[in-house]
Each structure stands twice: as C-alpha cells, then as structure tokens.
N, C-alpha and C positions, 0 to 999 in steps of 0.2 A: 341398656344405657340409661343413666340417670340424668335428668335435665335440670331439675331444681328441687328444692325442698320447701314445704310450706307447712305452717303449724295448723293443726286441727283445732276445734273449739275447746278441747281440753288440754291443749299444749303439746301434744305428741307430734313429732315430726312426721310428715307425710311425703313420701317420695312420688314425684310426678312422672308417670310413664308417658310414652308417645301418644297413647290413646286418650290421655286425660287432659292434654294441653288445651284443645279447643274448648272443652267444657269449662275449665278453670277461667280461661280468658273470657268466655261468654258470660259466666256468672258475674265476674267483676264488671263487665261492660254494662250489664242490665241495671246495676245498682248506681250508675252515674246519673248526673242531673239531666242532661239533654243529649240530643243526637251528636252535636259537635263535641261536647265534653266526653261522650262515650268513646268516640274514635280517638281523641287525643289521649285519654287515660289508658285505653287498651294498647295504643301504639307505644306509649312510654313504658308500659308494663312489659310488653313483649321485648322492647329494647333492653330493659334492665335484666331480663331473664336470658338474653342472648339467644333467642329462638328464631329460626328462619321462617317466620310466619307473616302473613299480611293482615292488616287490621280489617276485621269484617265491617261492612257498611251498615247503615241504620236499618235498611230493609231486612238484611239477614238477621240482625239482632232481634228485630220485632217479630219476624216470622218464627224463629226458633224458640222464642221465649214461651210459646204456648205448650211445648212438649218437652222442654229440657228437663233432665232429671237432676234434682237438687239433693245433695246428701242429707240424710236424716240427722237430727240433733244428737250429739253425743251425750250420754247420760251416765251417771255414776253407778246406777244399779242398786244401791242400797236403799233403806227406808228414806223416803223423800219428804221434805217440807214443801208443799206445793201451794202457790198463790196464783189465782186466775182472775183476770179482769179484761175489760174490753174498752176500746176507744174508737173514735170515728176518723176515717181518712177521706179527704175530699177527692172527687174525681173531676178532671178538667178544671182545676182550681184557677188557672189563669184567666178563664172566661167568666168567672163568677160575677165580677163587677159589671160586665156587659149584660148578663142575664138580668141583674137587678135594674140596670138603667133602662134597658129596652123592653123589659117585661116579656122575655122570651121563654122558651120551654123550661120546665123544671128539671129536665134531664141534665142541664149544665150545673145544677146545684145539688145533684145527687151525691151520695157518699156511701161508703161501705164500712162495716165493722171489722176491726182487727182484734182478735182474741189471742191473748198470750198467757201461757202457763210458765211461771218462773220458779226455779227451785231456791233452796236456801242460800246457795252461793251466787245467786244473781244471774244464772244461765237460763236462757229460754229453752225449754225442753218440749214444748207443744205450742202449736199455733193454728189459727184458722182465720180465713177471710170470708166473710159472709155478707149478705145483703143487710141493709140497715134495719129491716123488720124482723130479723132472726132473733129468736129467744135466747138469751144468754145461757140459761140453765140447760136447754137442749143441746146447744153447741158445746158446752163444757162437758156434758156426758160423752159426746162423741170424741172430744179431745183426750179423754182418759185412755182411749185405745192407743194413743201415741206414747203413753208412759210405759217404760219397760220394767221399772222396779216397783216395789210396793210403796204406798203412801202412808206415812205415819202422821202427818199433820196437814190439814187442808184449811186454807183461809180464803174467804171471798166476801163480797158485799151482799146486801139483801136481795139482789137480782137472782141469786142462785138458791134462794130459800124455797125448796120444794122437796116433797117426799122422793120423787125419782132421783134427784140429785144425791140424797142421802143413801139411797139403796145402791146406786152406782158406785159411790165411794166405799161402801161396805164391801162390795165385791172386789174393788181394785186396791183396797188398803190392807194394812195389817189387822190383826185381830182386835187390837185396842186402839184403833185409829181415833184421833181427835179431830172433830169437825167444828170449825169456828165460823159460823155464818150468822150475822145479826138478823133476827126475825123481823117481820113487819110490825108496825106499831100496834095494830089491832089483832095480832096473833094471840091465840088462846092455847092453854096447856092441853095436850092430848092425854087423857087419863088412860087410854088403851095403848099408849106408845110402847114399842118394844125394840130391842136392838139399838142401832145407832140413832134411831129416831128419838130415843129418850134424851139425847144430848140437846135437841132443840127445846124440849119441854123444860129441861134444867136451865137452859139459857133464858127462857122466857121468865121463869120464876126468879132467877137472880136479877134480871133487869127490873122486874117489878119491885124487888126488895131494895136494891142499891142504886138503881138508875143505869141508864145505858152507858154513860161515860165511865163509871166505875167498872162495869162489866167488861168494857173494852180493855181497860188496864189489866184486869185479872185474867182475861181469857187469851190475851195476846192478839186481839183483832187488829192492833196497830201494825202487824206485820204485812197487812195488805199494802202498806206503803211501798213494799218491794215491787209490786206490780205497777203501781202508779209511777214509781221511779223508772221502771222499764219503759212505760209508755212515753214518759218525758224524754228519755234518752233516744227513743225511736224518732220522735218528732223533731228533736233538736239536731240530731245527726243525719238521719235519713230524710226527714221532711214530713209534712202533715198532709200530703196528697199522694195519690197514685199516678204515676206517669204513663203507664200502659193503658190502652183503651179496651182491649179484649179481656174478658173476665178471667180466662185461664192464664193469660199473661200477667194479670194483676196478682193472682195467687202466687205465681212464680216470683214476681217482684217482691212481694211481702216475705216470702220464705227465704229468699236470698238476703234480704235486708236483716232478717232475724239472725241468720248465720254470721253476717258481718258484725253485728253487735256482740255475738258470742266470742268472736275472734278478738274483739277489742276488750272484752271482759277478761279474756285469758292474759292479756298484757298487764292487767292490774286494775284493781278497784280501790278507791279511797277507804280507809278504815276510820270510822267515826267513833268517838268516845265521849261519854257525858262527863263534863268537868265541873258542873254546878248542880248541887242536889236540889 
C-alpha cells in the first residue's frame, strides 16, 4: 500500500512505505525550532498525510536523534565542480548573553564548524560537523570520500592550501582536474613540483605577475561564492546555532538540515545575469 509521495533532493518522486513513515516524520521534527514547534509541525504534517500516527514527544525525538539513519545526498555522478567551505554554528546560543554577563563557563560560548561541499548546481553533496579546532584541510580530505563521481574542478579558500589536499584531489578527480586554491601570501614556487602540485606553483607565479585580484578573475576563484551562498542560506533558513546538546544528535541535525536545503533547491533557484558590463 502506498501512503504518500515525497520528492527526493534531485526531484524524483519517492514512495513512502509503512516502514519509512516514522523515519520521515522524525527527520522533519528534528529540523524544527523548539520542542513545542516540533510537536505542532509533526502533528500538522501527519494530519496532511492522513496517517493514523501519534505525534512523538520531545524526549523521543531527542533520544532517537543520536542514531537515526539519514539518507545520503543524491549526486549526479558525472564530473563535478566542487566548492568547499566552513562556517561556525553556535551551541546553546540562547545562554550566550548570560555567560557574558555573569562571566560563567566558556562551554556556553562554544561552537562547532560546519563544512559543506556544494556542486555546480547548488546542491550540498558532502558535509561534516566538527569541533572548532579541526583543520579545514584535513576535514575536506575526509569529505572527498562522500563524493561518488569524479571531480573536474575544485575551488576553495587559502585554508585548504596544502600538499595532502592536492594529492587527495588528484586521486579523487579526473586526469586533468583543475584546482583553484589561493596560496598564502608568503608562499614560494616549488621548483621540484610535479603532477597537480604544479598548479599551485603556476598560481603563485601568476599572482606575482598580475596581482591576486586579476588571478581570481582569470582562474574562476570567485566561484567560491557558491559555498558562501550555501552558508548564508543555511543560517538564514535553518539558523546559526545547533539546537541539540549531544554531539551525535548535532551531527544528525546538521545532516537533516542540509537535506532540507537540497529539497528547497530542487523547487527552484534564482537565475542571475549580468546586465551592465
């Protein structure tokens, strides 16, 4: 028996089976704003779907959020244009002003890093939630394992400028992969560079000749704005803080939120065009 249909992140209809109902309801409930909002939202959702289910309480949602299975991101599978960046998400943000006023523990002002990998169509195809001290380059290397297709173009900021990052991209990308990462200001050309590492030396030489701004125009480094736009959408739509307290629950929360943004992207994205030269 079919109960309802729901769109996947790439727009294909997904039929909900009896065993899928509680998972779908749970995922939608976790991404709501508060305990009361969760129950109201899930209750209205169940009513619209016409399912004979009761709304789970806040304790059930919080307990199950640690081990719920969230579907993987849908990917096109072809050569990808990948942009990676990270942003900070506050924890227990409602108490931040009290921590500042009463000089209490720094735990209330702690935050985590959210790392997102976004393809050329604006879909999130890789994500990771780490501690604030995690190195962006090391996290990005581990995120490449989530990518199913080959990478044709990789764009990131200077935080990912390292030899291990280039080597990992060479293994995960096509034979002629383009890597656009601005080098550090004091970086020097490596005369013994080989393989994809040569692209870094070429970028350093071009920056010395034409300047960093001109190099960004020529190389397409401005495409990193796709990642920044993804971070902006996340914080404007989902919020700039994590609502869960347990670390595993926080990972689930961030993963569900990324899937929500992909569903919204499927509904349509604005098309921008330059009208003034």
